[in-house]
C-alpha positions, -999 to 999 in steps of 0.1 A, spaced: -199 -277 -279 -168 -260 -291 -141 -255 -264 -143 -222 -245 -110 -203 -246 -104 -179 -217 -85 -147 -223 -62 -130 -198 -75 -117 -164 -86 -83 -177 -108 -100 -202 -123 -121 -174 -133 -90 -155 -151 -76 -186 -170 -109 -191 -179 -110 -154 -195 -76 -156 -212 -78 -190 -214 -114 -200 -204 -126 -234 -215 -149 -262 -193 -178 -274 -204 -197 -305 -239 -184 -300 -240 -195 -263 -243 -171 -234 -213 -174 -211 -208 -159 -176 -176 -158 -157 -175 -144 -122 -181 -150 -85 -210 -165 -65 -228 -132 -63 -229 -129 -101 -242 -164 -105 -269 -158 -78 -279 -125 -95 -282 -144 -129 -301 -172 -112 -275 -199 -120 -281 -228 -97 -252 -239 -75 -255 -275 -62 -246 -282 -26 -214 -300 -35 -202 -270 -55 -209 -247 -26 -189 -270 -3 -161 -270 -29 -161 -232 -30 -160 -229 7 -131 -254 9 -111 -234 -17 -118 -201 1 -108 -215 34 -74 -225 20 -68 -190 6 -80 -196 -30 -103 -173 -49 -130 -191 -69 -142 -181 -103 -174 -198 -116 -182 -204 -153 -217 -208 -165 -229 -216 -201 -265 -210 -211 -276 -205 -175 -260 -237 -162 -228 -241 -141 -200 -254 -163 -170 -253 -140 -152 -239 -110 -117 -223 -112 -96 -217 -82 -67 -193 -82 -45 -182 -53 -22 -152 -47 14 -161 -40 28 -143 -10 59 -122 -18 89 -138 0 97 -106 17 61 -98 29 64 -113 64 98 -97 70 85 -63 58 55 -65 82 77 -75 111 102 -47 104 74 -21 101 63 -31 136 98 -28 150 101 7 137 70 17 155 41 13 130 13 3 154 -15 -8 131 -12 -28 99 -45 -35 81 -52 -56 50 -78 -40 26 -89 -63 -2 -117 -68 -26 -114 -106 -20 -138 -126 1 -133 -127 39 -121 -163 40 -94 -158 14 -84 -125 31 -82 -141 65 -61 -169 52 -36 -145 36 -36 -123 67 -28 -152 89 2 -162 68 18 -127 71 8 -120 107 -19 -94 103 -48 -93 127 -71 -67 111 -87 -76 78 -114 -57 58 -126 -78 28 -150 -75 -1 -141 -38 -6 -148 -18 -37 -124 10 -46 -147 35 -28 -149 13 2 -111 12 5 -110 50 3 -136 52 31 -116 27 52 -85 48 48 -104 79 60 -118 60 90 -83 47 99 -69 82 97 -96 95 120 -89 67 145 -51 64 144 -38 96 128 -15 98 98 -20 67 76 1 52 48 -14 31 20 6 7 -1 -10 -5 -34 -3 -11 -71 -36 -15 -88 -63 7 -104 -87 -2 -75 -61 11 -50 -59 46 -65 -88 62 -45 -73 48 -12 -38 60 -22 -53 95 -28 -70 96 6 -41 83 26 -17 107 43 11 91 23 2 69 -7 30 44 -17 29 26 -50 50 -5 -58 67 10 -88 78 -23 -104 43 -36 -108 21 -6 -103 -4 6 -128 -1 41 -143 -31 53 -123 -15 41 -90 18 57 -98 3 91 -107 -19 91 -75 7 79 -50 30 103 -31 59 78 -31 68 52 -57 92 24 -48 111 18 -80 119 -18 -71 90 -42 -67 104 -51 -33 84 -48 0 116 -48 20 122 -13 8 91 -1 26 105 1 61 136 18 46 113 44 30 95 50 62 127 53 82 143 76 56 112 98 57 114 101 95 151 109 93 145 136 67 117 152 88 140 152 119 169 168 100 146 194 84 134 203 119 170 205 132 180 228 104 150 251 109 159 254 146 196 261 139 188 286 112 161 305 131 182 306 163 213 318 145 194 346 126 177 357 158 210 359 177 226 378 148 198 403 147 200 408 185 238 411 184 236 436 155 210 458 172 231 459 204 263 466 186 279 435 200 291 423 166 303 440 135 291 434 99 321 413 90 318 390 119 280 387 113 286 376 77 312 350 88 287 336 114 258 336 89 278 317 63 292 293 89 256 285 100 247 279 63 275 253 60 264 236 92 228 233 78 241 219 45 265 193 62 237 183 85 214 176 56 242 156 38 240 131 66 210 116 48 234 103 21 248 79 46 214 67 57 212 29 55 186 2 63 207 -8 94 199 26 109 163 15 113 172 -15 133 196 5 155 169 31 162 143 4 169 166 -13 194 169 18 215 148 18 247 
């Protein structure tokens, strides 16, 4: 038999869904469910090998030729070096729940979650399952953020309170769907983005209170004759400058601000 040449990952997905013919022979590439659906027999030692791979955090891809198993491929996701630090920092700034949503099998998902310190895992999720999981989490915990970069993440990004796409590696669909795009493919920027968003919200609220209070006092003073038009204009413009300078404080926001805020009792 002529050697079987495997194309990139996106080609593997196509074959797994539709099957293919190589040199006149039917070829299937996919997971155990695909092989079972196509009635490809899996010997006991192969099933043990698959379970061993999955327990160690590897995803298995099975190859069948003419209805007979021809090989087992094992691939593993490499954790980003900043993943553990990012999760720890998110907890320090007050994010109470961190959940892993993945289309991978439960064993691989559990192994990955254990490495990065996550306790909640939902595995074998289709894109619509991820979206439903986000809706359930929002109902249970309130505002929810979703971080993703793939086509399969787009429905979940759209359903989250805030969708965050990893800009350096995200697909076009994920970038268009997300509310926030991190331009650098760096998870350590995630806590900074959350902290900056909170600081922005606080300053906007402060400015609204300052502006509304100042306008209310000026109206009251003008109606009672306690202040003249010239003084009212000076006060109004002064309040405008206060609001502007208060907003400019965001330019000095740094990642260390998060740690200082988290350290407060």
